[in-house]
C-alpha positions in Angstrom: -16.8 -27.8 8.1 -20.5 -28.9 8.6 -22.4 -26.6 11.0 -24.0 -29.5 12.8 -20.6 -30.7 14.1 -19.2 -28.4 16.8 -15.7 -27.5 15.9 -12.9 -26.3 18.1 -10.5 -23.6 17.1 -7.8 -26.2 16.7 -10.0 -28.4 14.5 -11.0 -25.4 12.4 -7.4 -24.4 11.9 -6.5 -27.9 10.7 -9.4 -28.1 8.3 -9.0 -24.5 6.9 -5.2 -25.0 6.4 -5.8 -28.3 4.5 -8.4 -26.7 2.3 -6.1 -23.7 1.5 -3.1 -26.0 0.9 -5.1 -28.0 -1.5 -6.0 -24.9 -3.5 -2.3 -23.9 -3.7 -2.5 -21.0 -1.4 0.9 -19.9 -0.1 1.3 -19.6 3.7 -2.0 -21.4 4.1 -1.6 -21.8 7.9 -1.2 -18.0 8.4 -4.2 -17.2 6.2 -6.3 -19.9 7.9 -5.6 -18.3 11.3 -6.5 -14.8 10.2 -9.8 -15.9 8.7 -10.7 -18.0 11.7 -10.0 -15.1 14.0 -12.2 -12.8 12.0 -15.0 -15.4 11.6 -15.0 -16.3 15.3 -14.2 -12.9 16.8 -11.1 -14.1 18.5 -7.4 -13.3 18.2 -4.9 -15.4 16.4 -3.2 -16.0 19.7 -6.5 -17.6 21.0 -6.2 -20.3 18.3 -3.0 -21.5 19.9 -3.8 -20.5 23.5 -7.4 -21.7 23.6 -7.5 -24.5 21.0 -10.5 -26.2 22.7 -12.8 -23.2 22.3 -15.7 -24.1 20.1 -17.0 -22.1 17.1 -20.7 -21.3 16.9 -22.7 -22.5 13.9 -22.8 -18.8 12.7 -19.0 -18.6 13.0 -18.5 -21.8 11.1 -20.8 -20.5 8.3 -18.8 -17.3 8.1 -15.6 -19.2 8.1 -16.8 -21.5 5.3 -17.6 -18.5 3.1 -14.2 -16.9 3.8 -12.3 -20.1 3.1 -14.1 -20.5 -0.3 -13.2 -17.0 -1.2 -9.6 -17.5 -0.3 -9.5 -20.8 -2.2 -10.6 -18.8 -5.2 -7.5 -16.7 -4.6 -9.1 -13.6 -3.2 -6.6 -12.0 -0.9 -7.2 -12.2 2.9 -7.1 -8.4 3.1 -9.9 -8.1 0.5 -12.0 -10.7 2.4 -11.5 -8.8 5.7 -11.8 -5.4 4.1 -8.6 -4.1 5.6 -4.8 -4.4 5.6 -2.3 -3.7 8.3 0.5 -1.4 7.1 3.3 -0.1 9.2 1.5 -1.1 12.4 -1.8 0.6 11.5 -5.0 -0.7 9.9 -6.3 0.7 6.6 -9.6 0.0 5.0 -9.6 -1.1 1.4 -12.1 -0.7 -1.4 -12.4 -2.0 -4.9 -10.8 1.2 -6.2 -7.7 1.0 -4.1 -4.5 -1.0 -4.4 -3.9 -3.5 -1.6 -0.9 -2.1 0.3 2.1 -4.3 0.2 4.8 -4.8 2.8 7.4 -3.8 0.2 5.9 -0.3 0.3 7.1 0.1 3.8 10.5 0.7 2.2 9.2 4.0 1.0 8.1 4.9 4.5 11.6 4.0 5.8 13.2 6.1 3.1 11.0 9.1 3.7 11.6 9.0 7.5 15.3 8.7 7.0 15.2 11.7 4.8 13.0 13.6 7.3 15.6 12.8 10.1 18.5 14.0 7.9 16.6 17.2 7.0 15.5 17.9 10.6 11.8 17.6 9.7 10.8 15.6 12.8 8.9 18.5 14.3 8.8 20.8 11.3 5.5 22.0 9.6 6.4 20.4 6.2 4.0 19.8 3.4 3.7 16.3 1.8 2.1 15.4 -1.5 1.1 11.8 -2.3 0.4 11.2 -6.0 -2.1 8.4 -6.5 -2.9 8.0 -2.8 -5.3 5.0 -3.0 -6.0 4.0 0.6 -3.9 6.9 1.8 -1.6 4.4 3.6 1.7 6.1 2.6 0.6 9.7 3.3 -1.3 8.9 6.5 1.6 6.8 7.9 4.0 9.7 7.3 1.6 12.2 8.9 1.3 9.9 11.9 5.1 9.7 12.3 5.7 13.4 11.6 3.3 15.2 14.0 3.5 18.7 12.5 3.4 17.8 8.9 0.3 18.4 6.7 -0.5 16.6 3.4 -2.4 16.4 0.2 -3.3 13.1 -1.3 -4.5 12.9 -5.0 -6.2 10.2 -7.0 -8.3 10.0 -10.2 -10.8 7.7 -8.4 -13.4 9.4 -6.2 -14.0 6.0 -4.5 -10.4 5.7 -3.6 -10.4 9.2 -2.2 -13.5 8.4 -0.1 -11.6 5.4 1.3 -8.6 7.5 2.1 -10.8 10.1 3.9 -12.3 7.2 5.9 -8.8 6.0 6.9 -7.7 9.6 7.8 -10.8 9.9 10.1 -10.2 6.5 11.7 -6.6 7.4 12.5 -7.4 10.9 13.8 -5.5 12.6 11.0 -8.4 14.2 9.1 -7.5 17.8 10.3 -4.0 17.6 8.8 -4.8 16.1 5.4 -6.8 16.9 2.3 -7.7 14.6 -0.6 -8.5 15.8 -4.1 -9.1 14.5 -7.5 -6.2 15.2 -9.9 -4.6 13.4 -12.8 -1.0 13.0 -11.6 0.3 16.6 -11.0 -2.3 18.4 -13.3 -3.8 21.3 -11.3 -1.8 20.6 -8.1 -0.6 23.8 -6.4 2.8 23.5 -4.6 5.3 23.9 -3.2 5.8 20.6 -1.2 8.8 19.7 0.9 8.2 16.0 0.2 6.5 14.3 -2.8 5.8 10.6 -2.6 4.2 8.1 -5.0 3.7 4.5 -5.6 2.4 4.8 -9.2 1.3 2.0 -11.5 4.5 0.4 -12.7 3.7 -3.0 -14.2 4.3 -3.2 -18.0 0.9 -3.8 -19.7 2.0 -7.1 -21.2 3.1 -8.5 -17.9 -0.3 -8.1 -16.1 -1.8 -11.4 -17.4 1.1 -13.2 -15.7 0.6 -11.7 -12.3 -0.6 -13.8 -9.3 -4.4 -14.0 -9.3 -4.5 -12.2 -6.0 -3.1 -9.2 -7.8 -4.3 -9.6 -11.3 -8.0 -10.3 -10.4 -8.5 -8.1 -7.4 -6.3 -5.0 -7.6 -7.8 -2.2 -9.8 -6.2 -2.4 -13.2 -5.6 1.4 -13.2 -3.4 0.9 -10.1 -1.2 -1.7 -11.9 -0.9 -0.7 -15.6 2.2 1.4 -16.1 2.0 1.4 -19.9 4.0 -0.6 -22.4 7.3 -0.4 -20.5 5.9 0.3 -17.0 7.4 3.8 -16.9 4.5 5.9 -18.3 3.6 7.5 -14.9 7.2 8.1 -13.9 7.5 10.2 -17.1 4.4 12.2 -16.2 5.6 12.8 -12.6 9.1 13.8 -13.7 7.8 16.3 -16.2 5.5 18.0 -13.6 7.7 18.0 -10.5 9.4 21.3 -11.3 6.2 23.2 -10.5 5.5 21.7 -7.1 8.8 20.3 -5.5 11.1 22.3 -3.2 12.7 19.3 -1.4 12.7 15.6 -1.9 10.7 13.2 -4.1 10.6 9.5 -3.2 9.1 7.1 -5.7 8.4 3.4 -5.3 9.3 1.2 -8.3 9.4 -2.3 -9.6 12.3 -4.6 -9.9 14.9 -3.5 -12.5 13.4 0.0 -12.9 15.8 2.0 -10.7 18.2 3.1 -13.4 15.5 4.2 -15.7 13.5 6.1 -13.1 16.6 7.8 -11.7 17.5 9.0 -15.2 14.0 10.3 -15.8 14.2 12.4 -12.6 17.6 13.7 -13.3 16.8 14.6 -16.9 13.8 16.6 -15.7 16.0 19.0 -13.7 19.4 18.8 -15.4 19.1 22.3 -17.0 18.2 24.3 -13.9 19.0 22.5 -10.7 21.6 20.1 -9.2 20.0 16.9 -8.1 21.1 14.3 -5.5 19.8 10.8 -6.0 19.5 8.0 -3.4 18.3 4.4 -3.8 16.7 2.3 -1.1 16.5 -1.5 -1.1 13.6 -3.6 0.2 14.1 -6.6 2.6 14.8 -8.8 -0.4 17.7 -6.7 -1.5 15.9 -5.2 -4.5 16.0 -1.4 -5.1 12.4 -0.5 -4.3 12.6 3.3 -4.1 14.5 6.1 -5.8 14.7 9.5 -4.1 15.9 12.8 -5.5 16.7 16.1 -3.8 16.8 19.4 -5.5 19.7 21.8 -4.8 20.0 25.2 -6.3 23.1 25.9 -8.3 
């Protein structure tokens, strides 16, 4: 993509897709369109609807840099500095996990539970353990207009990113963010506790796709030797903060183990109802537990 040759949007799309295809990038056409739109300040629809529009030399230079970063397997969301999640845009930082579409399963589960409990207009309290960008908590606050929330994280940089997102979405007055290690020092009670904790077994991390392994913060991925370390911590601390439902995202094949950990945490004092929620691929992506007094 030499700057001295004027390029149209259509020509840029072909060249960018070919370059990404050659680097083994999945869905190269989609990624090419997103990067062109950002570099040229147009919409992805313009690439199809106005294919003859020419890119400036500056736009070509920006696009070239973006394509090289994507060829090196940096995710598009990292290049653009944001990710769309549940119809809203969330800023990312080096300290935050890149939100995945699979995590929208947790949102669907929580909203289904909220409907069942009659929480649509209720002033419920929500806790998000390991909030990262804040995408889970802020999405639920946007969907539940009278809810308030607390998002916790060990990373001050992640908390700053979450506060930025809350401000951008007009939700800053209904949410607080604080530095806590899991549930240590967190004061309840909460009607709904959610979390997408680190759940990759330590030994599996080297085999992850480079977009994840090399660009997501290790602390947001590593779930210990069996991937369940943080579920154990959460289960052990829930009794002090939970008065309603907990909804946890998990990895493939972890549903039985996580459900058992949650049930064992409350077996002596409370009756627990457990639900499971599948993602679009048919894999159990979330486990939810509701406490009921005997």
